[in-house]
N, C-alpha and C positions, 0 to 999 in steps of 0.2 A: 865570648869576645871580651877583650880587656876594656876597661873603662877609659875611653878616649876623651881627651879634652884639648882645648885650644891653647893651653898654657905656654908651650914652647913657641907657637906661632905668635901669640900675643906679645911675648917678651921680645921676639925678633922685631915685630912691628914697632914696639916702643923704642928699641935701640935705633931704628932707622928714622922714625918720625920726630923724636925729640930734637935732634940736631937740626933738622929741616925747620921746625918751628922757631927755634932760637935764632937761626940764620935769617929767616924772613923777618922776625921781629927786629933784629939788629939792623938789617938793611933798610927797613922802613924808617928807622930813626935817622938815617943819613940823607933822606930825601929833603930837598928844599921845599919850603912851604910857600907856594906862589899865592899871591893875594886873591886872584880870580878863581883858583881851583878849590879853595876852601881847605879841607884837610884830607888830602889823598891817601895818607898813611893809615887812616882809621880802619879801612876794610882789611888790609893785610895784617895789621896788628890784632884786630878783633878776631879774625879767622885763626891766626896762629895761637892766640891766647885760648880760644875755645877748644881748638884741636889739642893743645898741650894739656888742658884740663881733662879732656876725654881720654887722652893717652895715659895720663897719670892714674886715672880711675881704672883703666884697663890693666895697667901694671899692678895696682893694688889688688884687683880681683884675681889676677894670675898668681901673685905671691901668697895670697891668703887661701888658695885652693878653690876659689869660686869662679874659675874660668868656665866658659860655656862648654858643654859636653857635645861631642860629635856622635851622630847616629852610627856612622861607619867610616872607615877610611876610604879615600878616593881610590877606586880600583876598577879595572876593566877598561875597555875601549870607550864605552859611553861617557864615563866621567872624564877621561882624557880628552875626548873630542869636545866636551863642553868647555873645559878649561882653555883648550887651544882656540876654540871658536870665540870665546869671550875675549881672549887676548888679541886675536886678529881683528875682531870688530872694533875694539878699543883703539888699537894702533891705527887702523884704517880711518876711524872717526877723526883722530887727531890731524891727519893729513888732508882730509876732505872738507872739514867744517869751514875752513877759511875760504875755500873756493866756491862751495855750493851755498853756504849760509847756515846760520845756527838753527833756525826753525825747521827747515826741511831735513837737514842732516840729523838733528837730534831726534826728530820724530821717527825716522827710519832706524836710527841706532837703537832707540828704546824698544821698538817693535822687534827688531832682529835679536837684540840682547835677551829679551824675555823669552823669545822662541828658543834660542840656544840653551837657556837655562831650564827649559822644559815646560813652560807655560803653554797650554793648548786651548784655553778658554778664550775664544776670539773677542767676545764683548769686553772682557777684562784687558786683553792685549791692546785693543784699539783705544780704549779709554785711557789706559796707562800711557800709551805712546803719544796721545794728543795732549792730555792734561799736564804731564810733567814738563815738556818743553814750553808750553804756554805759561805756566806758573813761573818757571825759571826766567823766561823772557820778560814777563811783566815785572817781576821782582827786580831783576838786575837792570833792564833797559829803562823801564818807566820809573820805578821807585828810587833805585840807587843811582840812576844815570850812568851805568857802566855800559859802554858800547860793546855789543856782541857782533860777531862776524855776520855780514849780510850776504856776501857771495853774489854770484851772477843771477841766480834764480830770484832771490828776494829783491835785488836791485831792479831787475826787469819787471817784476810785479809792482814795485813802487812807481816806476815810470808810467805804467799803464793804469795806475790808480786802483789796482786790485787788492792792495794790502793796506790795511788801516793802521797798523801798529807803527 
């Protein structure tokens, strides 16, 4: 089997992501700074700057021949169904998260995504599906004060006092 690497994929990703980072950074410079909001541009600028740094590192590794090696090419129906399943889950998540709410939708998404990718150890699956949404929720909603979609499930749980976040 030939020595497979992610070089071509890495370079394609760099070509796509760099303009997005630059656009986000530019757009955030155009935002008005309202006195009560503090500095709303900090997060998009910070994320785009960090992503730009990561992408430049990826480009450097690809051009110097140190791109990650692949075990094998994606082949067969199993790999195809994993890719299709991951894409369907991700697009479905985008449309459902606003209606159902972040916590519930992300918990189900993480559980199903790990299953689609082949994880079969249930303790690890459940721990992953619970911890990741909670950590993201606490970080963004509590620490950074970024509102996340609540949806009808979380709103009804809040009304009944069943949700403490």
